[in-house]
C-alpha positions as CSV (number, residue, x, y, z in Angstrom):
1,P,7.0,-17.4,60.9
2,P,5.6,-19.2,57.9
3,D,2.1,-17.8,57.0
4,K,2.0,-15.2,59.8
5,D,2.5,-11.4,59.9
6,G,5.1,-11.7,62.6
7,W,6.3,-13.3,65.8
8,Q,4.0,-13.0,68.8
9,V,6.2,-11.8,71.7
10,A,4.7,-11.3,75.3
11,L,6.1,-8.6,77.6
12,R,6.1,-10.0,81.0
13,H,4.9,-7.4,83.6
14,P,7.6,-6.7,86.2
15,D,5.1,-7.2,89.1
16,A,4.6,-10.7,87.7
17,F,8.1,-11.5,89.1
18,L,8.7,-8.9,91.9
19,N,5.3,-7.4,93.0
20,L,6.3,-3.9,94.1
21,S,2.9,-2.6,93.6
22,G,1.5,-4.9,96.2
23,R,-1.4,-6.0,94.2
24,A,-3.3,-9.1,95.3
25,D,-3.3,-10.4,91.7
26,P,-0.4,-8.6,89.9
27,P,-0.8,-8.7,86.0
28,G,1.0,-11.3,84.2
29,Q,2.0,-9.3,81.2
30,L,1.9,-6.0,79.7
31,G,0.6,-7.2,76.4
32,T,1.9,-9.1,73.1
33,L,3.8,-7.4,70.3
34,S,3.7,-8.8,66.8
35,L,7.3,-8.4,65.5
36,S,8.4,-8.9,61.9
37,A,12.1,-8.5,61.0
38,R,12.8,-6.8,64.5
39,C,14.5,-7.9,67.5
40,V,13.5,-7.1,71.1
41,G,15.7,-6.5,74.2
42,V,14.3,-6.0,77.7
43,S,16.1,-4.9,80.8
44,G,14.6,-4.7,84.1
45,D,14.9,-4.8,87.9
46,Y,12.9,-7.7,88.5
47,Q,14.4,-11.0,87.9
48,K,17.9,-10.3,88.9
49,Y,18.0,-8.6,92.3
50,F,18.5,-9.0,95.9
51,A,16.7,-7.8,99.1
52,Y,18.3,-6.3,102.0
53,N,16.4,-4.8,105.0
54,G,13.2,-4.8,103.2
55,T,14.7,-2.8,100.0
56,Y,15.4,-4.5,96.8
57,Y,18.4,-3.8,94.7
58,G,18.6,-4.6,90.9
59,H,21.6,-6.0,89.1
60,I,21.8,-3.0,86.6
61,L,24.1,-0.4,88.1
62,S,24.3,3.4,87.3
63,P,27.7,4.2,85.8
64,E,27.4,7.5,87.5
65,T,27.0,6.3,91.1
66,G,28.0,2.6,91.0
67,Q,24.6,1.9,92.7
68,P,21.6,0.1,91.3
69,A,19.8,2.2,88.5
70,R,16.2,3.1,89.7
71,H,14.7,5.3,86.9
72,Y,12.6,2.3,85.8
73,R,11.1,-1.1,86.4
74,M,11.9,-2.1,82.7
75,V,12.9,-0.9,79.4
76,C,12.0,-2.7,76.2
77,V,13.8,-1.8,72.9
78,L,13.0,-2.7,69.3
79,A,16.0,-2.9,66.9
80,D,17.1,-4.4,63.6
81,D,19.5,-6.9,65.5
82,A,19.5,-8.5,68.8
83,L,23.0,-7.0,69.8
84,T,21.6,-3.4,69.5
85,A,18.4,-4.3,71.1
86,D,20.1,-5.9,74.1
87,Y,22.8,-3.1,74.4
88,Y,20.2,-0.3,74.4
89,S,17.8,-1.9,76.6
90,T,20.4,-1.9,79.4
91,A,22.0,1.5,78.4
92,L,18.6,3.3,78.4
93,F,17.8,1.7,81.8
94,T,20.7,3.5,83.4
95,L,19.7,7.0,82.1
96,P,17.1,9.5,83.4
97,V,13.8,9.7,81.3
98,A,14.8,12.7,79.3
99,A,18.3,11.4,78.5
100,S,17.0,7.9,77.8
101,K,14.3,9.1,75.5
102,Q,16.9,11.2,73.6
103,A,19.3,8.4,73.4
104,A,16.6,6.3,71.8
105,Q,15.6,8.9,69.4
106,T,19.2,9.5,68.4
107,A,19.8,5.9,67.7
108,G,16.5,5.6,65.7
109,L,15.1,2.8,68.2
110,D,11.6,2.2,69.3
111,A,11.4,1.9,73.0
112,L,9.0,1.4,76.1
113,W,9.9,2.5,79.5
114,M,7.8,1.5,82.7
115,L,8.5,3.8,85.5
116,P,8.5,2.8,89.2
117,D,4.8,3.9,89.6
118,G,3.9,1.5,86.9
119,S,3.2,4.1,84.2
120,V,4.4,3.4,80.7
121,L,6.1,5.8,78.3
122,T,7.0,4.9,74.5
123,T,8.5,6.2,71.6
124,D,6.1,7.3,69.0
125,G,7.1,4.4,66.8
126,F,6.6,1.6,69.5
127,P,3.9,-0.7,68.3
128,S,0.6,-1.0,70.1
129,F,-0.1,-4.3,72.1
130,D,-2.3,-7.0,70.6
């Protein structure tokens, strides 16, 4: 944007939509990124899902099982274009941690993964939150 170092992009916390942690006051966001000449893609289990018998089922399916992928709560990818960011955020969501990190590294992407327990992993180049 004019006269600024980058666009401010807030990453919503998955529990702000689907509070699986059970917190009385779930966090609204993970943080804010400042992006310049980068695009962001986010995939998660928390906006498009359904619940059946007390279990939630996300909309992103594992290509191996045909069942909802459950490795992460969310994956955020930074890339040079929106198509790549969107594609990889979904693709990385379907892979186990080691394979997902390797795919991001091979593609030269910066990524963030939130695991089901709420812990967060990032590539070395993923920017810190403001």
